PDBQT receptor file of N, H, CA, C and O in Angstrom, charges set to zero:
ATOM      1  N   UNK A   1     111.977 -56.026  85.897  1.00  0.00    +0.000 N 
ATOM      2  CA  UNK A   1     112.297 -54.725  86.454  1.00  0.00    +0.000 C 
ATOM      3  C   UNK A   1     111.652 -54.637  87.837  1.00  0.00    +0.000 C 
ATOM      4  O   UNK A   1     110.487 -54.988  88.027  1.00  0.00    +0.000 OA
ATOM      5  N   UNK A   2     112.429 -54.169  88.771  1.00  0.00    +0.000 N 
ATOM      6  H   UNK A   2     113.375 -53.884  88.616  1.00  0.00    +0.000 HD
ATOM      7  CA  UNK A   2     111.902 -53.981  90.116  1.00  0.00    +0.000 C 
ATOM      8  C   UNK A   2     111.485 -52.538  90.297  1.00  0.00    +0.000 C 
ATOM      9  O   UNK A   2     111.793 -51.685  89.464  1.00  0.00    +0.000 OA
ATOM     10  N   UNK A   3     110.783 -52.262  91.388  1.00  0.00    +0.000 N 
ATOM     11  H   UNK A   3     110.533 -52.955  92.065  1.00  0.00    +0.000 HD
ATOM     12  CA  UNK A   3     110.355 -50.893  91.664  1.00  0.00    +0.000 C 
ATOM     13  C   UNK A   3     111.533 -49.949  91.853  1.00  0.00    +0.000 C 
ATOM     14  O   UNK A   3     111.420 -48.755  91.575  1.00  0.00    +0.000 OA
ATOM     15  N   UNK A   4     112.655 -50.467  92.320  1.00  0.00    +0.000 N 
ATOM     16  H   UNK A   4     112.747 -51.437  92.546  1.00  0.00    +0.000 HD
ATOM     17  CA  UNK A   4     113.814 -49.597  92.530  1.00  0.00    +0.000 C 
ATOM     18  C   UNK A   4     114.496 -49.251  91.212  1.00  0.00    +0.000 C 
ATOM     19  O   UNK A   4     115.231 -48.266  91.144  1.00  0.00    +0.000 OA
ATOM     20  N   UNK A   5     114.268 -50.047  90.154  1.00  0.00    +0.000 N 
ATOM     21  H   UNK A   5     113.671 -50.847  90.209  1.00  0.00    +0.000 HD
ATOM     22  CA  UNK A   5     114.860 -49.754  88.855  1.00  0.00    +0.000 C 
ATOM     23  C   UNK A   5     114.129 -48.623  88.132  1.00  0.00    +0.000 C 
ATOM     24  O   UNK A   5     114.697 -47.965  87.260  1.00  0.00    +0.000 OA
ATOM     25  N   UNK A   6     112.903 -48.411  88.491  1.00  0.00    +0.000 N 
ATOM     26  H   UNK A   6     112.442 -48.946  89.199  1.00  0.00    +0.000 HD
ATOM     27  CA  UNK A   6     112.076 -47.417  87.815  1.00  0.00    +0.000 C 
ATOM     28  C   UNK A   6     111.992 -46.155  88.667  1.00  0.00    +0.000 C 
ATOM     29  O   UNK A   6     111.413 -46.153  89.753  1.00  0.00    +0.000 OA
ATOM     30  N   UNK A   7     112.585 -45.085  88.148  1.00  0.00    +0.000 N 
ATOM     31  H   UNK A   7     113.056 -45.086  87.266  1.00  0.00    +0.000 HD
ATOM     32  CA  UNK A   7     112.607 -43.832  88.897  1.00  0.00    +0.000 C 
ATOM     33  C   UNK A   7     111.856 -42.778  88.087  1.00  0.00    +0.000 C 
ATOM     34  O   UNK A   7     112.182 -42.521  86.929  1.00  0.00    +0.000 OA
ATOM     35  N   UNK A   8     110.872 -42.188  88.698  1.00  0.00    +0.000 N 
ATOM     36  H   UNK A   8     110.608 -42.398  89.640  1.00  0.00    +0.000 HD
ATOM     37  CA  UNK A   8     110.129 -41.100  88.075  1.00  0.00    +0.000 C 
ATOM     38  C   UNK A   8     110.379 -39.836  88.874  1.00  0.00    +0.000 C 
ATOM     39  O   UNK A   8     110.270 -39.827  90.100  1.00  0.00    +0.000 OA
ATOM     40  N   UNK A   9     110.713 -38.771  88.166  1.00  0.00    +0.000 N 
ATOM     41  H   UNK A   9     110.801 -38.778  87.170  1.00  0.00    +0.000 HD
ATOM     42  CA  UNK A   9     110.981 -37.515  88.838  1.00  0.00    +0.000 C 
ATOM     43  C   UNK A   9     110.638 -36.352  87.917  1.00  0.00    +0.000 C 
ATOM     44  O   UNK A   9     110.676 -36.484  86.694  1.00  0.00    +0.000 OA
ATOM     45  N   UNK A  10     110.312 -35.244  88.498  1.00  0.00    +0.000 N 
ATOM     46  H   UNK A  10     110.281 -35.137  89.492  1.00  0.00    +0.000 HD
ATOM     47  CA  UNK A  10     110.027 -34.044  87.715  1.00  0.00    +0.000 C 
ATOM     48  C   UNK A  10     111.295 -33.242  87.442  1.00  0.00    +0.000 C 
ATOM     49  O   UNK A  10     111.267 -32.266  86.692  1.00  0.00    +0.000 OA
ATOM     50  N   UNK A  11     112.399 -33.651  88.047  1.00  0.00    +0.000 N 
ATOM     51  H   UNK A  11     112.422 -34.444  88.655  1.00  0.00    +0.000 HD
ATOM     52  CA  UNK A  11     113.660 -32.924  87.862  1.00  0.00    +0.000 C 
ATOM     53  C   UNK A  11     114.154 -33.090  86.431  1.00  0.00    +0.000 C 
ATOM     54  O   UNK A  11     114.100 -34.185  85.871  1.00  0.00    +0.000 OA
ATOM     55  N   UNK A  12     114.635 -31.997  85.842  1.00  0.00    +0.000 N 
ATOM     56  H   UNK A  12     114.678 -31.107  86.297  1.00  0.00    +0.000 HD
ATOM     57  CA  UNK A  12     115.162 -32.037  84.490  1.00  0.00    +0.000 C 
ATOM     58  C   UNK A  12     116.537 -32.687  84.484  1.00  0.00    +0.000 C 
ATOM     59  O   UNK A  12     117.350 -32.475  85.384  1.00  0.00    +0.000 OA
ATOM     60  N   UNK A  13     116.775 -33.479  83.452  1.00  0.00    +0.000 N 
ATOM     61  H   UNK A  13     116.114 -33.651  82.721  1.00  0.00    +0.000 HD
ATOM     62  CA  UNK A  13     118.073 -34.111  83.257  1.00  0.00    +0.000 C 
ATOM     63  C   UNK A  13     118.719 -33.482  82.032  1.00  0.00    +0.000 C 
ATOM     64  O   UNK A  13     118.007 -32.953  81.178  1.00  0.00    +0.000 OA
ATOM     65  N   UNK A  14     120.038 -33.520  81.917  1.00  0.00    +0.000 N 
ATOM     66  H   UNK A  14     120.616 -33.950  82.610  1.00  0.00    +0.000 HD
ATOM     67  CA  UNK A  14     120.708 -32.898  80.758  1.00  0.00    +0.000 C 
ATOM     68  C   UNK A  14     120.203 -33.443  79.418  1.00  0.00    +0.000 C 
ATOM     69  O   UNK A  14     120.076 -32.682  78.459  1.00  0.00    +0.000 OA
ATOM     70  N   UNK A  15     119.916 -34.731  79.335  1.00  0.00    +0.000 N 
ATOM     71  H   UNK A  15     120.019 -35.349  80.114  1.00  0.00    +0.000 HD
ATOM     72  CA  UNK A  15     119.443 -35.300  78.069  1.00  0.00    +0.000 C 
ATOM     73  C   UNK A  15     118.036 -34.813  77.713  1.00  0.00    +0.000 C 
ATOM     74  O   UNK A  15     117.655 -34.840  76.543  1.00  0.00    +0.000 OA
ATOM     75  N   UNK A  16     117.264 -34.369  78.704  1.00  0.00    +0.000 N 
ATOM     76  H   UNK A  16     117.573 -34.347  79.654  1.00  0.00    +0.000 HD
ATOM     77  CA  UNK A  16     115.942 -33.798  78.427  1.00  0.00    +0.000 C 
ATOM     78  C   UNK A  16     116.084 -32.481  77.676  1.00  0.00    +0.000 C 
ATOM     79  O   UNK A  16     115.348 -32.227  76.723  1.00  0.00    +0.000 OA
ATOM     80  N   UNK A  17     117.003 -31.662  78.092  1.00  0.00    +0.000 N 
ATOM     81  H   UNK A  17     117.601 -31.869  78.866  1.00  0.00    +0.000 HD
ATOM     82  CA  UNK A  17     117.229 -30.370  77.439  1.00  0.00    +0.000 C 
ATOM     83  C   UNK A  17     117.760 -30.608  76.031  1.00  0.00    +0.000 C 
ATOM     84  O   UNK A  17     117.340 -29.940  75.087  1.00  0.00    +0.000 OA
ATOM     85  N   UNK A  18     118.685 -31.560  75.886  1.00  0.00    +0.000 N 
ATOM     86  H   UNK A  18     119.027 -32.102  76.653  1.00  0.00    +0.000 HD
ATOM     87  CA  UNK A  18     119.260 -31.868  74.595  1.00  0.00    +0.000 C 
ATOM     88  C   UNK A  18     118.174 -32.317  73.621  1.00  0.00    +0.000 C 
ATOM     89  O   UNK A  18     118.162 -31.882  72.470  1.00  0.00    +0.000 OA
ATOM     90  N   UNK A  19     117.272 -33.171  74.064  1.00  0.00    +0.000 N 
ATOM     91  H   UNK A  19     117.281 -33.523  74.999  1.00  0.00    +0.000 HD
ATOM     92  CA  UNK A  19     116.190 -33.657  73.215  1.00  0.00    +0.000 C 
ATOM     93  C   UNK A  19     115.250 -32.520  72.811  1.00  0.00    +0.000 C 
ATOM     94  O   UNK A  19     114.723 -32.519  71.699  1.00  0.00    +0.000 OA
ATOM     95  N   UNK A  20     115.042 -31.573  73.687  1.00  0.00    +0.000 N 
ATOM     96  H   UNK A  20     115.470 -31.573  74.590  1.00  0.00    +0.000 HD
ATOM     97  CA  UNK A  20     114.154 -30.449  73.383  1.00  0.00    +0.000 C 
ATOM     98  C   UNK A  20     114.756 -29.536  72.315  1.00  0.00    +0.000 C 
ATOM     99  O   UNK A  20     114.013 -28.867  71.598  1.00  0.00    +0.000 OA
ATOM    100  N   UNK A  21     116.073 -29.493  72.195  1.00  0.00    +0.000 N 
ATOM    101  H   UNK A  21     116.677 -30.036  72.778  1.00  0.00    +0.000 HD
ATOM    102  CA  UNK A  21     116.725 -28.621  71.231  1.00  0.00    +0.000 C 
ATOM    103  C   UNK A  21     116.870 -29.257  69.857  1.00  0.00    +0.000 C 
ATOM    104  O   UNK A  21     117.056 -28.549  68.867  1.00  0.00    +0.000 OA
ATOM    105  N   UNK A  22     116.790 -30.566  69.781  1.00  0.00    +0.000 N 
ATOM    106  H   UNK A  22     116.639 -31.141  70.586  1.00  0.00    +0.000 HD
ATOM    107  CA  UNK A  22     116.969 -31.261  68.503  1.00  0.00    +0.000 C 
ATOM    108  C   UNK A  22     115.697 -31.170  67.655  1.00  0.00    +0.000 C 
ATOM    109  O   UNK A  22     114.594 -31.384  68.157  1.00  0.00    +0.000 OA
ATOM    110  N   UNK A  23     115.860 -30.850  66.368  1.00  0.00    +0.000 N 
ATOM    111  H   UNK A  23     116.756 -30.676  65.960  1.00  0.00    +0.000 HD
ATOM    112  CA  UNK A  23     114.690 -30.804  65.492  1.00  0.00    +0.000 C 
ATOM    113  C   UNK A  23     114.080 -32.200  65.328  1.00  0.00    +0.000 C 
ATOM    114  O   UNK A  23     114.802 -33.194  65.248  1.00  0.00    +0.000 OA
ATOM    115  N   UNK A  24     112.768 -32.265  65.281  1.00  0.00    +0.000 N 
ATOM    116  H   UNK A  24     112.181 -31.457  65.346  1.00  0.00    +0.000 HD
ATOM    117  CA  UNK A  24     112.081 -33.545  65.104  1.00  0.00    +0.000 C 
ATOM    118  C   UNK A  24     111.694 -33.777  63.649  1.00  0.00    +0.000 C 
ATOM    119  O   UNK A  24     111.481 -34.919  63.239  1.00  0.00    +0.000 OA
ATOM    120  N   UNK A  25     111.602 -32.710  62.866  1.00  0.00    +0.000 N 
ATOM    121  H   UNK A  25     111.775 -31.783  63.199  1.00  0.00    +0.000 HD
ATOM    122  CA  UNK A  25     111.272 -32.825  61.446  1.00  0.00    +0.000 C 
ATOM    123  C   UNK A  25     112.253 -31.978  60.642  1.00  0.00    +0.000 C 
ATOM    124  O   UNK A  25     112.929 -31.104  61.186  1.00  0.00    +0.000 OA
ATOM    125  N   UNK A  26     112.321 -32.246  59.346  1.00  0.00    +0.000 N 
ATOM    126  H   UNK A  26     111.772 -32.955  58.903  1.00  0.00    +0.000 HD
ATOM    127  CA  UNK A  26     113.211 -31.459  58.491  1.00  0.00    +0.000 C 
ATOM    128  C   UNK A  26     112.789 -29.998  58.440  1.00  0.00    +0.000 C 
ATOM    129  O   UNK A  26     113.633 -29.116  58.282  1.00  0.00    +0.000 OA
ATOM    130  N   UNK A  27     111.509 -29.737  58.571  1.00  0.00    +0.000 N 
ATOM    131  H   UNK A  27     110.824 -30.454  58.699  1.00  0.00    +0.000 HD
ATOM    132  CA  UNK A  27     111.022 -28.357  58.520  1.00  0.00    +0.000 C 
ATOM    133  C   UNK A  27     111.499 -27.518  59.698  1.00  0.00    +0.000 C 
ATOM    134  O   UNK A  27     111.465 -26.289  59.629  1.00  0.00    +0.000 OA
ATOM    135  N   UNK A  28     111.938 -28.148  60.762  1.00  0.00    +0.000 N 
ATOM    136  H   UNK A  28     111.965 -29.147  60.818  1.00  0.00    +0.000 HD
ATOM    137  CA  UNK A  28     112.415 -27.416  61.940  1.00  0.00    +0.000 C 
ATOM    138  C   UNK A  28     113.860 -26.947  61.796  1.00  0.00    +0.000 C 
ATOM    139  O   UNK A  28     114.346 -26.200  62.646  1.00  0.00    +0.000 OA
ATOM    140  N   UNK A  29     114.565 -27.372  60.730  1.00  0.00    +0.000 N 
ATOM    141  H   UNK A  29     114.171 -27.979  60.039  1.00  0.00    +0.000 HD
ATOM    142  CA  UNK A  29     115.912 -26.868  60.472  1.00  0.00    +0.000 C 
ATOM    143  C   UNK A  29     115.777 -25.479  59.876  1.00  0.00    +0.000 C 
ATOM    144  O   UNK A  29     115.191 -25.319  58.805  1.00  0.00    +0.000 OA
ATOM    145  N   UNK A  30     116.311 -24.472  60.553  1.00  0.00    +0.000 N 
ATOM    146  H   UNK A  30     116.787 -24.601  61.423  1.00  0.00    +0.000 HD
ATOM    147  CA  UNK A  30     116.141 -23.081  60.141  1.00  0.00    +0.000 C 
ATOM    148  C   UNK A  30     117.302 -22.652  59.244  1.00  0.00    +0.000 C 
ATOM    149  O   UNK A  30     118.463 -22.930  59.542  1.00  0.00    +0.000 OA
ATOM    150  N   UNK A  31     116.972 -21.968  58.136  1.00  0.00    +0.000 N 
ATOM    151  H   UNK A  31     116.029 -21.743  57.894  1.00  0.00    +0.000 HD
ATOM    152  CA  UNK A  31     117.992 -21.376  57.285  1.00  0.00    +0.000 C 
ATOM    153  C   UNK A  31     118.791 -22.369  56.468  1.00  0.00    +0.000 C 
ATOM    154  O   UNK A  31     119.891 -22.037  56.025  1.00  0.00    +0.000 OA
ATOM    155  N   UNK A  32     118.290 -23.561  56.251  1.00  0.00    +0.000 N 
ATOM    156  H   UNK A  32     117.397 -23.831  56.611  1.00  0.00    +0.000 HD
ATOM    157  CA  UNK A  32     119.031 -24.568  55.499  1.00  0.00    +0.000 C 
ATOM    158  C   UNK A  32     118.122 -25.212  54.451  1.00  0.00    +0.000 C 
ATOM    159  O   UNK A  32     118.007 -26.435  54.386  1.00  0.00    +0.000 OA
ATOM    160  N   UNK A  33     117.487 -24.385  53.643  1.00  0.00    +0.000 N 
ATOM    161  H   UNK A  33     117.581 -23.391  53.696  1.00  0.00    +0.000 HD
ATOM    162  CA  UNK A  33     116.492 -24.883  52.693  1.00  0.00    +0.000 C 
ATOM    163  C   UNK A  33     117.089 -25.894  51.715  1.00  0.00    +0.000 C 
ATOM    164  O   UNK A  33     116.493 -26.947  51.488  1.00  0.00    +0.000 OA
ATOM    165  N   UNK A  34     118.246 -25.599  51.136  1.00  0.00    +0.000 N 
ATOM    166  H   UNK A  34     118.730 -24.743  51.320  1.00  0.00    +0.000 HD
ATOM    167  CA  UNK A  34     118.856 -26.512  50.161  1.00  0.00    +0.000 C 
ATOM    168  C   UNK A  34     119.223 -27.846  50.818  1.00  0.00    +0.000 C 
ATOM    169  O   UNK A  34     119.015 -28.907  50.228  1.00  0.00    +0.000 OA
ATOM    170  N   UNK A  35     119.765 -27.796  52.031  1.00  0.00    +0.000 N 
ATOM    171  H   UNK A  35     119.934 -26.934  52.510  1.00  0.00    +0.000 HD
ATOM    172  CA  UNK A  35     120.124 -29.021  52.740  1.00  0.00    +0.000 C 
ATOM    173  C   UNK A  35     118.884 -29.847  53.060  1.00  0.00    +0.000 C 
ATOM    174  O   UNK A  35     118.904 -31.071  52.936  1.00  0.00    +0.000 OA
ATOM    175  N   UNK A  36     117.809 -29.184  53.471  1.00  0.00    +0.000 N 
ATOM    176  H   UNK A  36     117.794 -28.189  53.572  1.00  0.00    +0.000 HD
ATOM    177  CA  UNK A  36     116.555 -29.889  53.767  1.00  0.00    +0.000 C 
ATOM    178  C   UNK A  36     116.022 -30.597  52.527  1.00  0.00    +0.000 C 
ATOM    179  O   UNK A  36     115.619 -31.758  52.592  1.00  0.00    +0.000 OA
ATOM    180  N   UNK A  37     116.021 -29.900  51.408  1.00  0.00    +0.000 N 
ATOM    181  H   UNK A  37     116.349 -28.956  51.355  1.00  0.00    +0.000 HD
ATOM    182  CA  UNK A  37     115.511 -30.491  50.172  1.00  0.00    +0.000 C 
ATOM    183  C   UNK A  37     116.363 -31.683  49.741  1.00  0.00    +0.000 C 
ATOM    184  O   UNK A  37     115.825 -32.697  49.297  1.00  0.00    +0.000 OA
ATOM    185  N   UNK A  38     117.683 -31.571  49.868  1.00  0.00    +0.000 N 
ATOM    186  H   UNK A  38     118.119 -30.747  50.230  1.00  0.00    +0.000 HD
ATOM    187  CA  UNK A  38     118.551 -32.699  49.533  1.00  0.00    +0.000 C 
ATOM    188  C   UNK A  38     118.276 -33.879  50.446  1.00  0.00    +0.000 C 
ATOM    189  O   UNK A  38     118.202 -35.017  49.981  1.00  0.00    +0.000 OA
ATOM    190  N   UNK A  39     118.124 -33.628  51.732  1.00  0.00    +0.000 N 
ATOM    191  H   UNK A  39     118.184 -32.704  52.110  1.00  0.00    +0.000 HD
ATOM    192  CA  UNK A  39     117.832 -34.714  52.668  1.00  0.00    +0.000 C 
ATOM    193  C   UNK A  39     116.497 -35.374  52.346  1.00  0.00    +0.000 C 
ATOM    194  O   UNK A  39     116.377 -36.596  52.431  1.00  0.00    +0.000 OA
ATOM    195  N   UNK A  40     115.496 -34.583  51.979  1.00  0.00    +0.000 N 
ATOM    196  H   UNK A  40     115.593 -33.590  51.910  1.00  0.00    +0.000 HD
ATOM    197  CA  UNK A  40     114.190 -35.151  51.597  1.00  0.00    +0.000 C 
ATOM    198  C   UNK A  40     114.353 -36.123  50.422  1.00  0.00    +0.000 C 
ATOM    199  O   UNK A  40     113.780 -37.213  50.417  1.00  0.00    +0.000 OA
ATOM    200  N   UNK A  41     115.142 -35.710  49.433  1.00  0.00    +0.000 N 
ATOM    201  H   UNK A  41     115.607 -34.825  49.437  1.00  0.00    +0.000 HD
ATOM    202  CA  UNK A  41     115.372 -36.554  48.260  1.00  0.00    +0.000 C 
ATOM    203  C   UNK A  41     116.116 -37.828  48.661  1.00  0.00    +0.000 C 
ATOM    204  O   UNK A  41     115.745 -38.921  48.235  1.00  0.00    +0.000 OA
ATOM    205  N   UNK A  42     117.155 -37.693  49.473  1.00  0.00    +0.000 N 
ATOM    206  H   UNK A  42     117.456 -36.805  49.819  1.00  0.00    +0.000 HD
ATOM    207  CA  UNK A  42     117.933 -38.863  49.915  1.00  0.00    +0.000 C 
ATOM    208  C   UNK A  42     117.052 -39.843  50.679  1.00  0.00    +0.000 C 
ATOM    209  O   UNK A  42     117.122 -41.053  50.463  1.00  0.00    +0.000 OA
ATOM    210  N   UNK A  43     116.220 -39.312  51.576  1.00  0.00    +0.000 N 
ATOM    211  H   UNK A  43     116.163 -38.329  51.752  1.00  0.00    +0.000 HD
ATOM    212  CA  UNK A  43     115.354 -40.159  52.404  1.00  0.00    +0.000 C 
ATOM    213  C   UNK A  43     114.313 -40.862  51.532  1.00  0.00    +0.000 C 
ATOM    214  O   UNK A  43     114.077 -42.061  51.686  1.00  0.00    +0.000 OA
ATOM    215  N   UNK A  44     113.694 -40.119  50.624  1.00  0.00    +0.000 N 
ATOM    216  H   UNK A  44     113.885 -39.145  50.499  1.00  0.00    +0.000 HD
ATOM    217  CA  UNK A  44     112.683 -40.716  49.750  1.00  0.00    +0.000 C 
ATOM    218  C   UNK A  44     113.299 -41.796  48.859  1.00  0.00    +0.000 C 
ATOM    219  O   UNK A  44     112.692 -42.848  48.657  1.00  0.00    +0.000 OA
ATOM    220  N   UNK A  45     114.487 -41.552  48.331  1.00  0.00    +0.000 N 
ATOM    221  H   UNK A  45     114.981 -40.698  48.495  1.00  0.00    +0.000 HD
ATOM    222  CA  UNK A  45     115.154 -42.540  47.475  1.00  0.00    +0.000 C 
ATOM    223  C   UNK A  45     115.468 -43.810  48.262  1.00  0.00    +0.000 C 
ATOM    224  O   UNK A  45     115.276 -44.916  47.757  1.00  0.00    +0.000 OA
ATOM    225  N   UNK A  46     115.948 -43.659  49.491  1.00  0.00    +0.000 N 
ATOM    226  H   UNK A  46     116.104 -42.760  49.901  1.00  0.00    +0.000 HD
ATOM    227  CA  UNK A  46     116.252 -44.823  50.323  1.00  0.00    +0.000 C 
ATOM    228  C   UNK A  46     114.979 -45.604  50.639  1.00  0.00    +0.000 C 
ATOM    229  O   UNK A  46     114.981 -46.835  50.620  1.00  0.00    +0.000 OA
ATOM    230  N   UNK A  47     113.895 -44.890  50.928  1.00  0.00    +0.000 N 
ATOM    231  H   UNK A  47     113.894 -43.890  50.943  1.00  0.00    +0.000 HD
ATOM    232  CA  UNK A  47     112.620 -45.564  51.214  1.00  0.00    +0.000 C 
ATOM    233  C   UNK A  47     112.138 -46.339  49.995  1.00  0.00    +0.000 C 
ATOM    234  O   UNK A  47     111.693 -47.480  50.122  1.00  0.00    +0.000 OA
ATOM    235  N   UNK A  48     112.223 -45.726  48.808  1.00  0.00    +0.000 N 
ATOM    236  H   UNK A  48     112.585 -44.800  48.705  1.00  0.00    +0.000 HD
ATOM    237  CA  UNK A  48     111.737 -46.435  47.623  1.00  0.00    +0.000 C 
ATOM    238  C   UNK A  48     112.609 -47.628  47.264  1.00  0.00    +0.000 C 
ATOM    239  O   UNK A  48     112.120 -48.591  46.673  1.00  0.00    +0.000 OA
ATOM    240  N   UNK A  49     113.886 -47.584  47.609  1.00  0.00    +0.000 N 
ATOM    241  H   UNK A  49     114.284 -46.803  48.089  1.00  0.00    +0.000 HD
ATOM    242  CA  UNK A  49     114.759 -48.744  47.392  1.00  0.00    +0.000 C 
ATOM    243  C   UNK A  49     114.554 -49.804  48.458  1.00  0.00    +0.000 C 
ATOM    244  O   UNK A  49     114.950 -50.956  48.282  1.00  0.00    +0.000 OA
ATOM    245  N   UNK A  50     113.929 -49.411  49.572  1.00  0.00    +0.000 N 
ATOM    246  H   UNK A  50     113.607 -48.475  49.715  1.00  0.00    +0.000 HD
ATOM    247  CA  UNK A  50     113.782 -50.332  50.696  1.00  0.00    +0.000 C 
ATOM    248  C   UNK A  50     115.102 -50.536  51.401  1.00  0.00    +0.000 C 
ATOM    249  O   UNK A  50     115.366 -51.607  51.948  1.00  0.00    +0.000 OA
ATOM    250  N   UNK A  51     115.928 -49.514  51.389  1.00  0.00    +0.000 N 
ATOM    251  H   UNK A  51     115.714 -48.644  50.946  1.00  0.00    +0.000 HD
ATOM    252  CA  UNK A  51     117.284 -49.587  51.926  1.00  0.00    +0.000 C 
ATOM    253  C   UNK A  51     117.452 -48.540  53.024  1.00  0.00    +0.000 C 
ATOM    254  O   UNK A  51     116.655 -47.610  53.144  1.00  0.00    +0.000 OA
ATOM    255  N   UNK A  52     118.497 -48.710  53.814  1.00  0.00    +0.000 N 
ATOM    256  H   UNK A  52     119.145 -49.465  53.716  1.00  0.00    +0.000 HD
ATOM    257  CA  UNK A  52     118.814 -47.721  54.846  1.00  0.00    +0.000 C 
ATOM    258  C   UNK A  52     119.483 -46.515  54.193  1.00  0.00    +0.000 C 
ATOM    259  O   UNK A  52     120.172 -46.643  53.181  1.00  0.00    +0.000 OA
ATOM    260  N   UNK A  53     119.274 -45.363  54.779  1.00  0.00    +0.000 N 
ATOM    261  H   UNK A  53     118.715 -45.259  55.601  1.00  0.00    +0.000 HD
ATOM    262  CA  UNK A  53     119.905 -44.138  54.294  1.00  0.00    +0.000 C 
ATOM    263  C   UNK A  53     121.391 -44.202  54.584  1.00  0.00    +0.000 C 
ATOM    264  O   UNK A  53     121.802 -44.538  55.694  1.00  0.00    +0.000 OA
ATOM    265  N   UNK A  54     122.196 -43.878  53.581  1.00  0.00    +0.000 N 
ATOM    266  H   UNK A  54     121.862 -43.606  52.678  1.00  0.00    +0.000 HD
ATOM    267  CA  UNK A  54     123.643 -43.839  53.791  1.00  0.00    +0.000 C 
ATOM    268  C   UNK A  54     123.992 -42.734  54.777  1.00  0.00    +0.000 C 
ATOM    269  O   UNK A  54     123.196 -41.823  55.008  1.00  0.00    +0.000 OA
ATOM    270  N   UNK A  55     125.171 -42.817  55.351  1.00  0.00    +0.000 N 
ATOM    271  H   UNK A  55     125.817 -43.557  55.164  1.00  0.00    +0.000 HD
ATOM    272  CA  UNK A  55     125.636 -41.788  56.285  1.00  0.00    +0.000 C 
ATOM    273  C   UNK A  55     125.799 -40.482  55.522  1.00  0.00    +0.000 C 
ATOM    274  O   UNK A  55     126.488 -40.425  54.504  1.00  0.00    +0.000 OA
ATOM    275  N   UNK A  56     125.156 -39.436  56.026  1.00  0.00    +0.000 N 
ATOM    276  H   UNK A  56     124.596 -39.482  56.854  1.00  0.00    +0.000 HD
ATOM    277  CA  UNK A  56     125.254 -38.123  55.363  1.00  0.00    +0.000 C 
ATOM    278  C   UNK A  56     125.743 -37.093  56.340  1.00  0.00    +0.000 C 
ATOM    279  O   UNK A  56     125.895 -35.925  55.983  1.00  0.00    +0.000 OA
TER     280      UNK A  56
């Protein structure tokens, strides 16, 4: 990587705003308690199988 490939700026980019709006944990999903609990179960089951989570 050259110095010209690396750009640092304080200007906001559209993907920065998008990332800020996305929940980082299941607890950050508001008003979807049943869906959160189902996802927790799916994730835990996949982890215990040592497998990837199916598309949900």
